[in-house]
N, C-alpha and C positions, 0 to 999 in steps of 0.2 A: 215906757213910752207914755202916751196920752190916750184918752178915751175916744179921740176923733177917729173916724174911719178912713179918711183920706187926707193927703197932704199935697201941697204944690211941690214942684221940683226943688225950690229953694228950701222949703220947710223939711222935706225928706232928706236933703243933703245935710242940713244942720243937725237933724235928729241922729243920723247914722254916722256922721263925721266924714262923709265923702264929698267931693266937689260936684258941682252941677255937671261938669264935663264927664266925670266918671259915671254918674247916673245915666246920662244920655248914651254913653258907651254901653252900659249894661242893658239899656233898652234896645239899642241897635243889635246887640248880640243875642237878644231873646232871653236874657237872664232875669230881666225885670219887666213886667207887663204894665204899661201905662193905661190909665182910663182917660179917654178923651171925652170932655163935656164941652161942647161948643168949641171954642178956641183954646180952652184950658187943658193942660196936661196934668192929671192928678195921679198920684201913686197911692194905691190902697194900702192901708196899714198891714193887712194880712199878707199881701204880696211882698212888702218891704221886709217884714219879719221872716217870711219863708226864704227870701233871697239871702238874708243874713245868716239864717240857720244853715243853708246849703254851704255858705262860705266858710263856716266854722267846722263843718263835718269832714 
């Protein structure tokens, strides 16, 4: 990955190879925790990595 600590939904989707829709589904299901900053929805790198680790376990 990169050394950034957070990504937009579009950036997170591109990084992990999932669609924006799938990321929003994971957020609604509680499997991925978003960080809200004002109107922006960000995904923390640590949360994205943890979700991917759980998916491969």
